[in-house]
VEXDREN-2710 file (C-alpha; in Angstrom, 1 decimal):
% VEXDREN-2710
k/r/px/py/pz
1/MET/-36.4/33.8/32.7
2/ASP/-36.3/32.1/29.4
3/GLN/-33.2/30.1/28.3
4/ASN/-31.8/32.9/26.2
5/LYS/-31.7/35.3/29.2
6/ASN/-30.1/32.6/31.3
7/THR/-27.5/31.9/28.6
8/GLN/-26.6/35.6/28.6
9/LYS/-26.3/35.5/32.4
10/LEU/-23.8/32.6/32.1
11/VAL/-21.8/34.5/29.5
12/ASP/-21.8/37.6/31.8
13/LEU/-20.5/35.5/34.7
14/LEU/-17.8/34.0/32.6
15/LEU/-16.7/37.4/31.3
16/LEU/-16.8/38.9/34.8
17/ALA/-14.5/36.1/36.1
18/TYR/-12.1/37.0/33.3
19/LYS/-12.2/40.7/34.0
20/GLN/-11.6/40.1/37.7
21/GLY/-8.5/38.1/36.9
22/ALA/-10.0/35.0/38.4
23/SER/-8.5/31.5/37.9
24/ASP/-11.8/29.7/38.5
25/LEU/-15.5/30.3/38.5
26/HIS/-17.9/28.1/40.6
27/LEU/-21.6/27.8/40.1
28/ALA/-23.9/25.8/42.3
29/VAL/-27.7/25.6/42.8
30/ASN/-28.9/27.8/45.7
31/LYS/-25.5/29.4/46.1
32/LYS/-24.1/32.7/44.8
33/PRO/-21.5/32.5/42.1
34/LEU/-17.9/32.3/43.4
35/VAL/-14.6/33.3/41.8
36/ARG/-11.1/32.3/42.9
37/VAL/-8.8/35.2/42.8
38/ASP/-5.1/34.9/43.9
39/GLY/-6.0/31.5/45.5
40/SER/-9.0/32.8/47.6
41/LEU/-12.7/32.1/46.9
42/LEU/-14.8/35.2/46.8
43/ASN/-18.6/35.8/46.4
44/ILE/-19.8/37.8/43.4
45/ASN/-22.1/40.0/45.4
46/ASP/-24.0/41.5/42.5
47/TYR/-25.6/38.2/41.7
48/THR/-28.4/36.3/43.5
49/GLU/-28.3/32.6/44.3
50/ILE/-28.6/30.4/41.2
51/SER/-31.9/28.5/40.8
52/ILE/-32.3/25.0/39.6
53/ASP/-33.9/26.3/36.4
54/GLU/-31.0/28.7/35.7
55/MET/-28.5/25.9/36.3
56/SER/-30.3/23.6/33.9
57/ASP/-30.3/26.3/31.2
58/PHE/-26.6/26.9/31.8
59/VAL/-25.8/23.3/31.3
60/ALA/-28.0/23.0/28.2
61/ALA/-26.2/26.0/26.7
62/LEU/-22.8/24.5/27.3
63/LEU/-23.3/20.8/26.3
64/THR/-24.0/19.0/23.1
65/ASP/-26.6/16.2/23.0
66/LYS/-23.8/13.6/23.2
67/GLN/-22.2/15.4/26.2
68/GLU/-25.5/15.7/28.0
69/LYS/-26.0/11.9/27.6
70/THR/-22.5/11.4/29.1
71/LEU/-23.3/13.7/32.0
72/LEU/-26.5/11.8/32.8
73/GLU/-24.8/8.4/32.6
74/LYS/-21.5/9.2/34.4
75/ARG/-22.9/12.1/36.6
76/GLU/-19.9/14.3/35.6
77/ILE/-18.1/15.5/32.5
78/ASP/-14.9/17.3/31.6
79/PHE/-14.7/19.5/28.5
80/SER/-13.3/22.8/27.2
81/PHE/-14.7/25.7/25.2
82/SER/-13.8/29.2/24.0
83/LEU/-15.6/32.5/24.6
84/GLU/-15.5/35.6/22.3
85/LYS/-12.1/34.5/20.9
86/LYS/-10.2/35.8/23.9
87/ILE/-10.4/33.2/26.6
88/ARG/-10.8/29.5/27.0
89/PHE/-12.3/27.5/29.8
90/ARG/-11.7/24.0/31.1
91/ALA/-15.0/23.0/32.6
92/ASN/-16.3/20.2/34.8
93/ILE/-20.0/19.8/35.3
94/PHE/-21.0/17.4/38.1
95/TYR/-23.8/16.4/40.5
96/GLN/-23.6/17.0/44.2
97/GLN/-26.5/15.9/46.4
98/GLY/-28.5/15.4/43.2
99/LEU/-28.1/18.9/42.0
100/LEU/-25.9/20.2/39.2
101/SER/-22.7/22.2/39.8
102/CYS/-20.2/23.7/37.4
103/ALA/-16.5/24.5/37.9
104/PHE/-14.7/26.6/35.2
105/ARG/-10.9/27.0/35.0
106/LEU/-9.9/30.1/33.0
107/ILE/-7.2/29.6/30.4
108/PRO/-5.7/32.6/28.6
109/PHE/-6.1/32.5/24.8
110/ASN/-2.5/33.5/24.3
111/VAL/0.3/31.2/25.5
112/LEU/2.7/33.1/27.7
113/GLY/6.4/32.4/27.6
114/ILE/8.7/31.2/30.4
115/ASP/9.9/34.8/31.2
116/GLU/6.4/36.3/31.1
117/LEU/5.3/33.7/33.6
118/MET/8.2/34.7/35.9
119/LEU/9.5/31.1/35.8
120/PRO/13.2/30.3/36.4
121/SER/15.1/31.1/33.2
122/VAL/16.8/27.7/33.4
123/LEU/13.6/26.2/32.2
124/HIS/14.4/27.3/28.7
125/ARG/16.8/24.4/28.7
126/PHE/13.8/22.0/28.4
127/SER/12.7/23.5/25.1
128/LYS/16.1/22.7/23.6
129/MET/16.0/19.0/24.5
130/THR/15.2/16.6/21.7
131/GLN/14.8/13.4/23.7
132/GLY/13.9/12.4/27.2
133/PHE/11.1/12.6/29.8
134/VAL/10.1/15.9/31.5
135/LEU/7.5/16.3/34.1
136/PHE/5.8/19.4/35.6
137/VAL/4.3/18.5/39.0
138/GLY/2.3/20.0/41.8
139/PRO/-1.2/20.1/43.2
140/ALA/-4.2/21.2/41.1
141/GLY/-4.3/24.8/40.2
142/GLN/-0.6/25.6/40.6
143/GLY/0.2/26.4/36.9
144/LYS/1.5/23.1/35.7
145/SER/-0.4/23.1/32.4
146/THR/0.5/26.8/31.8
147/SER/4.2/26.1/32.3
148/LEU/4.0/23.0/30.1
149/ALA/2.3/25.1/27.4
150/ALA/5.1/27.7/27.5
151/ILE/7.7/24.9/26.8
152/ILE/5.7/23.5/23.9
153/ASP/5.1/27.0/22.4
154/GLU/8.8/27.8/22.6
155/ILE/9.6/24.6/20.7
156/ASN/6.9/25.5/18.2
157/HIS/8.6/28.9/17.5
158/ASN/12.2/27.6/17.3
159/ARG/12.2/24.0/15.8
160/CYS/10.7/22.2/12.8
161/ASP/9.2/19.4/14.8
162/HIS/5.9/17.5/14.8
163/ILE/4.3/18.0/18.2
164/VAL/1.5/15.6/19.1
165/THR/-0.6/16.3/22.2
166/ILE/-3.1/14.0/23.9
167/GLU/-5.4/16.0/26.2
168/ASP/-8.6/15.5/28.2
169/PRO/-9.8/18.1/27.4
170/ILE/-7.6/20.4/25.2
171/GLU/-6.7/23.5/27.2
172/TYR/-4.4/25.9/25.4
173/ILE/-4.8/26.1/21.6
174/PHE/-1.5/26.3/19.8
175/GLU/-1.0/27.8/16.3
176/SER/1.6/25.9/14.3
177/ASP/4.7/28.1/13.5
178/LYS/7.9/26.3/12.7
179/SER/6.5/23.1/14.1
180/LEU/3.4/21.2/13.1
181/ILE/1.2/20.8/16.1
182/SER/-1.5/18.0/16.2
183/GLN/-3.8/18.4/19.2
184/ARG/-6.0/15.4/20.0
185/GLU/-8.8/15.6/22.5
186/VAL/-10.1/12.5/24.2
187/GLY/-13.7/11.8/23.2
188/MET/-13.5/14.0/20.1
189/ASP/-10.3/13.1/18.2
190/THR/-9.5/9.7/19.9
191/GLY/-11.8/7.2/21.5
192/SER/-9.9/7.0/24.8
193/PHE/-6.8/8.4/26.6
194/HIS/-5.0/5.1/26.2
195/SER/-5.9/4.5/22.6
196/GLY/-4.7/8.1/21.7
197/LEU/-1.4/7.4/23.5
198/LYS/-0.9/4.0/21.9
199/THR/-1.3/5.4/18.4
200/ALA/0.7/8.6/18.9
201/LEU/4.0/6.9/18.1
202/ARG/2.6/5.9/14.7
203/GLN/2.1/9.6/13.9
204/ASP/5.8/10.4/13.4
205/PRO/6.1/12.8/16.4
206/ASP/9.2/14.5/17.6
207/VAL/7.6/15.8/20.7
208/LEU/4.8/14.1/22.6
209/MET/2.8/16.2/25.1
210/ILE/0.6/14.1/27.4
211/GLY/-1.9/16.1/29.5
212/GLU/-1.3/13.9/32.6
213/MET/0.5/10.8/33.7
214/ARG/-2.6/8.9/34.9
215/ASP/-1.5/5.3/35.5
216/LYS/0.9/2.5/34.6
217/THR/-0.1/2.5/30.9
218/SER/0.6/6.2/30.6
219/VAL/4.1/5.8/32.1
220/GLU/4.9/2.7/30.0
221/ILE/4.1/4.6/26.7
222/ALA/5.9/7.7/27.9
223/LEU/9.1/5.8/28.7
224/LYS/8.9/3.8/25.4
225/ALA/8.6/7.1/23.5
226/ALA/11.6/8.7/25.4
227/GLU/13.7/5.5/24.8
228/THR/13.0/5.6/21.0
229/GLY/14.3/9.2/20.6
230/HIS/11.3/11.4/21.4
231/LEU/10.9/14.3/23.9
232/VAL/7.9/13.5/26.2
233/ILE/6.5/16.2/28.4
234/SER/3.7/15.7/30.9
235/THR/2.2/16.5/34.3
236/LEU/1.6/14.7/37.5
237/HIS/-0.1/15.6/40.8
238/THR/2.8/15.2/43.2
239/ASN/4.6/17.6/45.5
240/SER/8.3/17.2/44.7
241/ALA/10.8/15.5/42.5
242/SER/11.6/12.7/44.8
243/GLN/7.9/12.0/45.5
244/THR/7.2/12.0/41.8
245/ILE/9.8/9.3/41.1
246/ASN/8.3/7.2/43.9
247/ARG/4.8/7.7/42.6
248/ILE/5.8/6.6/39.1
249/ILE/7.5/3.5/40.4
250/ASP/4.5/2.7/42.7
251/PHE/2.2/2.5/39.6
252/PHE/3.9/-0.8/38.9
253/PRO/3.8/-4.2/40.7
254/ALA/6.9/-5.1/42.7
255/GLU/8.3/-7.5/40.1
256/GLN/8.4/-4.7/37.5
257/GLN/9.8/-1.9/39.7
258/ASN/13.5/-2.6/39.2
259/GLN/13.0/-2.4/35.4
260/ILE/11.1/0.9/35.7
261/ARG/13.8/2.3/37.9
262/SER/16.3/1.4/35.2
263/GLN/14.2/3.0/32.5
264/LEU/13.6/6.1/34.5
265/ALA/17.3/6.4/35.3
266/MET/18.1/6.2/31.6
267/ASN/15.3/8.5/30.2
268/LEU/14.2/11.0/32.8
269/SER/15.5/14.5/31.9
270/GLY/14.0/16.7/34.5
271/ILE/11.2/17.5/37.0
272/VAL/9.8/20.9/37.9
273/SER/7.6/21.1/40.9
274/GLN/5.8/24.5/41.3
275/ARG/3.5/26.4/43.5
276/LEU/1.8/29.7/42.9
277/ILE/2.5/32.0/45.9
278/PRO/0.4/35.1/46.7
279/LYS/2.4/38.2/46.1
280/ILE/2.7/41.0/48.6
281/ASN/1.3/43.5/46.0
282/GLY/-1.4/41.2/44.7
283/GLY/-1.4/38.4/42.1
284/ARG/0.6/35.2/42.4
285/ILE/4.2/34.2/41.4
286/PRO/5.6/30.7/40.9
287/ALA/8.1/29.1/43.3
288/CYS/9.8/26.1/41.7
289/GLU/11.9/23.1/42.6
290/VAL/14.0/22.3/39.5
291/MET/15.7/19.0/39.1
292/PHE/17.8/17.9/36.1
293/ALA/18.6/14.2/35.9
294/ASN/22.4/14.3/36.0
295/SER/24.5/11.1/36.6
296/ALA/24.1/11.4/40.4
297/ILE/20.3/11.6/40.1
298/SER/20.2/8.7/37.7
299/ASN/22.3/6.5/39.9
300/LEU/20.1/7.3/42.9
301/ILE/17.0/6.3/40.9
302/ARG/18.6/3.1/39.7
303/THR/19.8/2.0/43.1
304/ASN/16.5/2.9/44.9
305/LYS/18.0/5.8/46.9
306/VAL/15.4/8.4/45.9
307/TYR/15.4/9.8/49.4
308/GLN/18.9/11.3/48.7
309/ILE/17.7/13.3/45.7
310/ASP/16.8/16.4/47.7
311/MET/20.4/16.6/48.9
312/VAL/21.7/16.4/45.3
313/ILE/19.3/19.2/44.2
314/GLU/20.5/21.3/47.1
315/THR/24.1/20.9/46.2
316/SER/23.7/21.3/42.4
317/VAL/23.0/25.0/42.0
318/LYS/25.8/25.4/39.5
319/GLU/24.0/22.8/37.2
320/GLY/20.8/24.9/37.3
321/MET/19.0/22.9/40.0
322/MET/17.0/24.6/42.7
323/SER/15.2/23.4/45.8
324/MET/11.8/24.7/46.7
325/ASN/13.1/26.4/49.8
326/ARG/15.9/28.2/47.9
327/SER/13.2/29.5/45.4
328/LEU/11.1/30.7/48.3
329/VAL/14.1/32.4/50.0
330/ASP/14.8/34.2/46.7
331/LEU/11.2/35.4/46.4
332/VAL/11.2/36.7/50.0
333/GLN/14.6/38.5/49.5
334/ARG/13.2/40.1/46.4
335/LYS/10.2/41.3/48.5
336/GLU/7.8/39.4/46.1
337/ILE/6.2/37.3/48.9
338/SER/5.9/37.4/52.6
339/ILE/7.8/35.2/55.0
340/GLU/4.5/33.9/56.3
341/ASN/3.4/32.7/52.9
342/ALA/6.8/31.2/52.2
343/LEU/6.5/29.1/55.3
344/ASN/2.9/28.1/54.4
345/TYR/4.1/26.7/51.0
346/SER/7.4/25.2/52.1
347/TYR/7.9/21.4/52.2
348/ASN/10.3/21.9/55.1
349/PRO/9.4/25.1/57.1
350/ASN/12.1/24.5/59.7
351/GLU/14.8/24.4/57.1
352/LEU/13.3/27.5/55.5
353/LYS/13.4/29.4/58.8
354/SER/17.1/28.5/59.1
355/LEU/17.8/29.7/55.5
356/LEU/16.0/32.9/56.2
357/LYS/17.6/33.3/59.6
358/TRP/14.1/33.9/61.0
END
């Protein structure tokens, strides 16, 4: 095959993943293409194993000369691209055992709203906030970026704000409506993640969206922005609200941790932890733990009693909070998910059994 035919094969695979409703497409040398549908990896049986030459042509079609140089030097690269003006992909090309592999995450071109995503309606509250620090957390592939995008787009359609995003790479493309949206991609629009963050506050933002809280520097800048009257929204790979707060504090040396607790207590607005649970009738639906930083939560953070936050969430339903187990119970009772899947995704299966009387 020549490169043009292999390029068309790549396009066909990407479109097939889109048509099958996949969240991810995986390509590896000497393996058949795989798609992830509703959380499970499946073979694409109509395709043969991918050869070394085919994979080389796929990579050549995807990368610029500069990106190819980065791949050769670092042995991996993250980037994003659009296909046929209807879908975007976040891609990672990497080497494994000396051979190239590709992982593609599918990103819908249109940003879906909170209600369309079947997220708790109380999350609309975040789009009305004008100051504070909001985090969407959970493992990879659980819809954090999609939920974050829904909040940003809701702000875009309802407020005259300047929204600045720092992303690596850019995932959803926003079209400015009432707001002005400046999307900055690391490596293209800013030299590094940290330099983009450091200069963001000089760009007169009202809302700062940070793709991910990566380290101590990210947290410091986010908290500074929240303290100075901005709304900061980001993501973190943690499992729950209490674990998220501990992870943030652990970014810092012991001598700084009391100061960070105080800053978090003052500026944290809320944390949403989410999982995408397989539905009984196919597809996936989010289950969410929702925490709003009321005075009780803030006091627990300040006094280093984070372990008590779960209890506050459980007893603050009237304030819009929700534990993960309560969310799972609701989905089971609505016959959206099975009890077995609810137990598989629960942080505390024994408590969930009790709530379900199972």
